[in-house]
N, C-alpha and C positions, 0 to 999 in steps of 0.2 A: 698292209696286213692282209693275210690270206684268211678267209673265213672258210672253215671246214663245214661242208653241208652234209647232213645226214639224210640219206634217202631211205625212209622206212620201206624196205623192199620185201616182198613176199616171194620166197623161192620154194619150189618143190623139187627135191632131189630124189630120184628113184633109181635103185639098182636094178639093172636088167639081167635076165638070165644069160647064160653063155659065158663068154670070155671076160667076165668082170667089166662089162660096159657100164657106163654111168650117164644118165640123162639129167641135165640141169634145166629147170624151167623157172622163170622168174617174172615178177611183175614189179616195176618201179613206179609206184604211185607218186602223184605230185608233178612238179615241174621236171621234165626230162629234156635235156638238150636235143634239139632237132638233129637227126642223122646219127644218134647214139647207137653204137653196136657194143655188144659184150663178147669178149673172147676169153678163152682159157689158154694159158701158156705154161709150158714147162719152165722151171726157173733153176738158175745155178745155185750152188750152195750159199752164195752171198745174196740170193733173192732176186737176181736180175732176170727179167724175161728172156727166154731163149728161143723157144719154138712155139708157134701158134698151133694148137691141136684141135680147136673148135671155135666157131664164131657164129653169132646170130645178130641180125639187126633188131633193134627194139622197135616194135610196132604197137602203137596204142599202149605203151608202157609195158609190153610183154615181150619175152624172149625165151628161146629154148635151144639148148645145145646138147647134142648127143655125142658123147665121147666114146668112140669105138676103136679108132685106129691107134696103133702103138706109136708113142713118140719115137722119132728117128734116132736121136743121139742120146741114149740113156746110159749114164755112167753107172759103175758099181756103187751101191750104197756104201757109204763110209760112216760107221757109227759115230766116229769122232767129229764128223762135219754136219750132223743133223741139227737143224735149227727149227724144229717144229714147235708149235705152241705147247707149253707146259713141259717140254723135254729138257731136263737138266742132266749134265754129264755126271757120271759116266753112263753111256748108252751101250747096249749090246744087241746084236742081231742073232737070231737062232740059226740063221742060214745066210750065207753070202748070196747076193742076188743083185741084178741091175734094178735100179729104181730111181724115181725122181718126184720131187714135190711139184705141184701145179698151183697156179693162182689165177683168179679171175680179174680182168681189167676191162674198163670201159674206155671207148674212144669215139670221137665224132668222125664218122666215116664220110667226109665231105664229098668224095667222088664215088661212093657206093661200090668200091672194089673189094670189100670184104676183108681188107687188111689195112693196118695203120700205115700211113705214109709219114715221112719225116716231119711234116707240119701238123700231124695229128697225134698229140702226146697221149700216152697211156695214163689212166687214172685207176689205181687199184680199187677193187671191190673187196671190202673186208666182210667175210661171211660169218654170221653168228647164228647158232642154233640154240634157242631158248636162253639167249644172253651169253652163251659160251662160244669161243672161237671154233670155227669149222675149217678143217683143212683137207686138201685133196692130195693123193699120192698114187702113182702108178708103179707097180713092181712086176718083174718078169715071173718070179716064183714066190709062192706063199712063204712068209717069214714072220717072226714075232720080233717086235722091238720092245725092249725093256730098258728102264732107266730108274734113277733115284725117285724117291717119294711114291713108289708104287706104280710108276708109269708102265703101262702094258698096252701095246697096240698089235692086234693080230691082223696082219695084212694078207689078203687073198691075192692070188695071181690076177693081175689086171688093175682096174680102176678101184680106188678106195676113197671113202669120205668118212671123216671122224670128227666128233665134237669132243672138246676137252673141258672138264670141270676142274678148276683150280681151287686149291685150299691147302690144308695141312698135308693132304695127299693129292695125287693127281689121278683123276678118273678119265679114261679114254673109252668112248663108246662109239660103235659104228653108227653112222647116220641112218635113221630108219624112216625118213619121210616127214618129219615135223616141219612146221613153217619156220623159216629162218629169215632173219633180217640181214641187210647188207648196208655197208657204208661206202659211198663213192668218195674217195679221197680227192683233194684238190689237184 
């Protein structure tokens, strides 16, 4: 039986000026595996990691990743294929643009090369802002995503971070620097 461990992590995400850069800073209190690194990957529409866009070793339970570079292989956003937290079809984009969801993962970097090797499995970090799912998206051009139950996400060109409040309606708000928790999956 696999036991899922919750790492109450404190993250500070701050939007930087300029081309929509995003800096993630985190602290993983408690027992942290030796050699743990945290990385951010672009993911496919099925949620599979594709491209590592930023990585940081965890030192004394702390890490920081600056997301500034554009992901290399960014597909056109397809409203029918979006699987973001709280988004229920039908979804619409106000403007066609290239874009991709990103997710954070932890891995034990046993050889300190800054990349996971085949023997270093990824463990997803589930980000939560005040108990609500937090998700990351990169888009080439500003666009609005709307969907059922009042879902509205206004994406700026570049890096974006949003928290989603679920209920009878869906509230999507830009992340503005609150303390967030994360869960490192098995």
